[in-house]
C-alpha positions in Angstrom: -35.5 -44.7 18.1 -32.7 -46.8 16.6 -34.8 -47.3 13.5 -35.4 -43.6 13.1 -31.7 -42.9 13.5 -30.9 -45.4 10.8 -33.4 -43.8 8.5 -32.0 -40.3 9.1 -28.5 -41.6 8.4 -29.6 -43.3 5.2 -31.4 -40.1 4.0 -28.3 -38.0 4.8 -26.2 -40.4 2.8 -28.6 -40.2 -0.2 -28.5 -36.4 0.0 -24.7 -36.3 0.1 -24.6 -38.7 -2.9 -27.0 -36.5 -4.8 -24.9 -33.4 -4.1 -21.8 -35.2 -5.2 -23.5 -36.5 -8.4 -24.8 -33.0 -9.1 -21.4 -31.4 -8.7 -19.8 -34.1 -10.8 -22.4 -33.7 -13.5 -22.0 -29.9 -13.4 -18.3 -30.2 -13.7 -18.7 -32.6 -16.7 -20.4 -29.8 -18.7 -18.3 -27.0 -17.2 -17.7 -24.4 -18.6 -20.8 -24.0 -20.8 -20.9 -20.2 -20.8 -18.4 -17.3 -20.5 -16.2 -16.9 -17.4 -15.7 -13.6 -15.6 -12.1 -12.9 -14.5 -12.2 -10.0 -12.0 -9.3 -7.6 -11.4 -9.3 -5.4 -8.3 -7.4 -2.5 -10.0 -7.8 -0.3 -13.1 -6.7 -1.2 -16.6 -3.0 -0.7 -17.3 -1.6 -1.9 -14.0 0.4 -5.0 -13.3 -2.6 -7.2 -12.2 -4.6 -6.1 -15.3 -1.8 -6.9 -17.7 -1.1 -10.4 -16.1 -4.8 -11.2 -16.1 -5.4 -10.4 -19.7 -2.4 -12.4 -20.9 -3.5 -15.5 -18.9 -7.2 -15.1 -19.6 -6.6 -15.1 -23.4 -4.9 -18.5 -23.2 -7.3 -19.9 -20.6 -10.1 -19.2 -23.1 -8.4 -21.4 -25.6 -8.0 -24.2 -23.0 -11.5 -24.1 -21.8 -13.2 -23.3 -25.1 -15.2 -20.4 -23.7 -14.8 -16.6 -23.7 -13.1 -15.2 -20.5 -14.1 -11.7 -19.9 -11.8 -9.5 -17.8 -13.6 -7.1 -15.6 -11.9 -4.4 -13.6 -13.4 -3.5 -10.2 -10.9 -1.0 -8.8 -11.0 0.8 -5.4 -10.1 0.4 -1.8 -6.8 -1.3 -2.5 -8.6 -4.3 -4.1 -11.2 -4.7 -1.3 -14.2 -3.8 -3.5 -13.3 -6.6 -5.9 -12.5 -9.0 -3.1 -15.9 -8.4 -1.5 -17.6 -8.9 -4.9 -15.8 -12.3 -5.2 -16.7 -13.3 -1.6 -20.4 -12.8 -2.4 -20.4 -14.4 -5.9 -21.7 -17.9 -6.6 -19.2 -20.7 -6.3 -19.9 -22.1 -9.7 -16.6 -21.5 -11.5 -18.0 -18.7 -13.6 -16.4 -15.9 -11.5 -12.7 -16.0 -10.7 -10.3 -13.5 -9.3 -6.6 -12.5 -9.6 -5.7 -12.1 -5.9 -2.5 -10.4 -5.0 -0.1 -9.7 -2.2 -2.1 -6.6 -1.6 -5.6 -8.1 -1.5 -4.8 -11.2 0.5 -1.3 -10.8 2.0 -1.4 -7.2 3.3 -5.0 -5.8 3.4 -6.2 -8.4 6.0 -3.5 -7.4 8.5 -3.6 -3.6 7.7 -7.4 -3.0 7.7 -9.7 -4.0 10.5 -13.3 -5.1 10.1 -13.2 -6.1 6.4 -16.6 -7.1 5.2 -15.3 -10.6 4.2 -12.9 -13.2 5.4 -9.8 -13.4 3.1 -9.4 -17.1 3.9 -12.9 -18.5 4.6 -14.7 -16.7 1.8 -12.3 -17.8 -0.9 -11.1 -20.9 -2.7 -7.4 -20.7 -3.5 -6.8 -22.2 -7.0 -3.1 -21.6 -7.7 -0.4 -19.0 -7.4 0.6 -17.6 -10.8 3.9 -16.0 -10.1 5.6 -12.8 -8.7 7.4 -9.7 -9.8 9.7 -7.2 -8.2 9.0 -3.5 -7.4 11.0 -0.6 -8.7 12.0 2.6 -6.9 10.9 5.2 -9.4 11.4 9.0 -9.8 10.7 11.6 -12.4 13.8 12.0 -14.8 13.9 15.7 -13.8 14.9 14.7 -10.2 18.6 15.6 -9.9 19.8 12.2 -8.7 21.0 9.0 -10.5 21.3 6.5 -7.6 19.1 5.3 -4.7 21.7 6.6 -2.2 21.7 10.0 -3.9 17.9 10.1 -3.7 17.9 9.3 0.0 20.3 12.1 0.7 18.3 14.4 -1.5 15.0 13.5 0.3 16.5 14.0 3.7 17.7 17.5 2.8 14.3 18.5 1.3 12.6 21.4 3.1 9.3 19.4 2.9 8.1 15.9 3.4 8.4 14.0 0.2 5.4 12.1 -1.0 5.0 8.7 -2.6 2.2 7.4 -4.6 0.8 3.9 -4.6 -2.1 1.9 -6.4 -4.0 2.1 -3.1 -3.7 1.5 0.7 -2.6 -2.0 1.4 -1.0 -2.6 -1.9 2.6 -4.0 -2.1 3.9 -0.6 -3.4 2.3 1.1 -0.3 3.9 -1.3 2.2 7.2 -1.2 0.2 7.2 2.5 0.8 6.4 2.1 4.5 9.2 -0.5 4.7 11.6 1.9 2.9 10.7 4.6 5.5 11.7 2.2 8.3 15.0 1.3 6.7 16.1 4.8 5.7 14.4 7.2 8.0 13.2 9.3 5.0 10.1 11.4 5.8 7.5 10.2 3.2 3.8 10.9 3.0 1.7 8.3 1.4 -0.7 9.3 -1.4 -3.0 6.5 -2.4 -4.5 6.2 -5.9 -7.1 3.8 -7.5 -4.4 1.8 -9.3 -0.9 2.1 -10.7 -2.0 3.8 -13.9 -3.2 7.1 -12.3 -0.3 7.1 -9.8 2.3 6.6 -12.6 0.7 9.4 -14.6 1.1 11.8 -11.7 4.7 10.7 -11.2 5.5 11.4 -14.9 3.7 14.8 -14.5 5.7 15.7 -11.3 2.8 15.7 -8.9 4.4 13.1 -6.6 8.0 12.5 -5.8 8.6 8.8 -5.8 6.9 5.4 -6.3 7.7 1.8 -5.4 5.7 0.3 -8.2 5.5 -3.2 -9.7 7.8 -3.9 -12.6 5.1 -4.9 -15.2 3.1 -1.7 -14.9 6.1 0.6 -14.9 8.5 -1.1 -17.3 7.2 0.6 -20.5 7.6 4.1 -18.9 11.1 3.3 -17.8 12.2 2.0 -21.2 10.6 5.1 -22.8 12.6 7.4 -20.6 9.5 8.9 -18.9 10.6 7.5 -15.5 13.9 6.7 -13.9 14.3 3.4 -12.0 16.8 3.9 -9.2 16.7 0.3 -7.9 14.7 -2.9 -7.8 13.5 -4.8 -4.7 14.3 -8.4 -5.8 17.4 -10.2 -4.6 18.9 -10.2 -8.0 18.9 -7.9 -11.1 16.2 -8.6 -13.7 16.8 -9.2 -17.4 14.3 -6.6 -18.4 16.4 -3.8 -16.7 19.9 -5.3 -16.4 21.5 -1.9 -15.6 19.3 -1.1 -12.6 20.9 -2.3 -9.4 19.0 -4.0 -6.5 18.2 -2.1 -3.4 20.7 -4.5 -1.6 23.5 -3.4 -4.0 22.5 0.2 -3.3 23.1 -0.1 0.5 19.8 -1.5 1.8 20.4 -5.2 2.3 17.0 -5.9 3.9 15.0 -4.1 1.1 13.7 -7.3 -0.5 10.0 -7.4 -1.7 8.4 -9.6 -4.3 4.8 -9.0 -5.2 2.9 -12.3 -5.9 -0.4 -12.9 -7.8 -2.6 -15.9 -7.8 -6.0 -17.1 -9.0 -8.9 -17.5 -6.6 -12.7 -18.1 -6.6 -15.5 -17.9 -4.1 -15.5 -20.3 -1.2 -16.7 -23.9 -1.6 -15.9 -24.2 -5.3 -16.7 -27.8 -6.2 -13.4 -29.8 -6.4 -14.0 -31.1 -10.0 -14.4 -27.4 -11.2 -11.4 -26.3 -9.1 -9.3 -29.0 -10.7 -10.5 -28.0 -14.2 -9.6 -24.4 -13.6 -6.2 -25.3 -12.0 -5.3 -27.5 -15.0 -6.3 -24.8 -17.5 -4.2 -22.2 -15.7 -1.2 -24.5 -15.5 -1.4 -25.3 -19.2 -1.9 -21.6 -20.0 1.3 -20.4 -18.3 3.2 -23.3 -19.6 2.5 -22.2 -23.1 5.8 -20.8 -24.6 4.1 -17.7 -26.0 2.3 -16.9 -22.8 5.4 -17.6 -20.7 7.4 -15.2 -23.0 4.8 -12.5 -22.7 4.8 -12.7 -18.9 8.5 -12.9 -18.6 9.0 -9.9 -20.9 6.9 -7.9 -18.4 9.0 -9.1 -15.4 6.7 -11.9 -14.2 8.5 -14.9 -12.7 6.0 -17.8 -13.1 5.4 -20.0 -10.1 2.3 -22.2 -9.9 1.2 -24.3 -6.9 -1.4 -26.7 -5.7 -4.5 -25.1 -4.0 -3.4 -26.3 -0.5 0.1 -25.0 -1.1 -1.2 -21.6 -2.1 -3.5 -21.4 0.9 -0.5 -22.1 3.2 1.6 -19.4 1.4 -1.1 -16.8 1.8 -1.2 -17.4 5.6 2.6 -17.1 5.8 2.4 -13.8 4.0 -0.1 -12.5 6.5 2.3 -13.2 9.4 5.2 -11.5 7.5 3.3 -8.3 6.6 1.6 -8.0 10.0 5.0 -7.4 11.4 5.8 -4.7 8.9 2.5 -3.0 9.6 3.1 -3.1 13.3 6.6 -1.6 13.1 5.8 1.0 10.5 2.5 2.1 12.0 1.0 2.0 8.4 -2.7 2.9 8.2 -5.2 2.3 5.5 -5.6 5.9 4.5 
């Protein structure tokens, strides 16, 4: 019996060594073909813009094409499920967000994937603020004026978002808690379609991410009443914070980070992490991201995992108080 046990242990050790050697050999040639970088929202939104900027430089670092693929729908859940079921070989990566991994898991029950166990966290990339946006035809200039205007309206005002569970959605729900304004949520399949309807006057207000809305604000097609960061941003220095506008607790920063399917071999994880870190450290890439309102913040995989878990706790409280639903 003892002899058999020793044989089993020896065979297990050989198998483990072979797996380790296989992973190491695979990582030595990785990447040897194009990499797919998945985005859970349509082209033109914040996540899409950030992904394309970073992917272009990562391609230079890894010496392989990186193809950005948009899989919009369900507040990012369609893309998240796709990643959760993809091979853990380093050829499919994902731009996870506050929406997909901070909010959706606490807002929506019975998701067909586990947002922690089914993913490998590679690194946080950074974060950006949200803007309180209205159509320029709206007869107000400040956030305080808009709150008064909305409360006097004869009907419930509506606010658009890139989808249920996104940071603009929960920012709107948080705004309702703080102000008492009666707002009806109108979810879209991404920022682009929602912003188009805001410009066209089909919805009343948005709490959208700075990168996707910045161009429309600068072109005068939308009016930014406030931002949700703690301090004003260089891109829109004349737009006050919500705190300055009388809402001291209205602070929301939307983060993004790179993920892969669960059980990504550590050598490949390290290669991707290093390529991403070098990419965002490139002065031209940094300039492009900062021009679009992104504050760069990278992290180690373990740090990123802990951060995602802390965000779940924070937004679970907002969901509970607001009664937000994944409509």
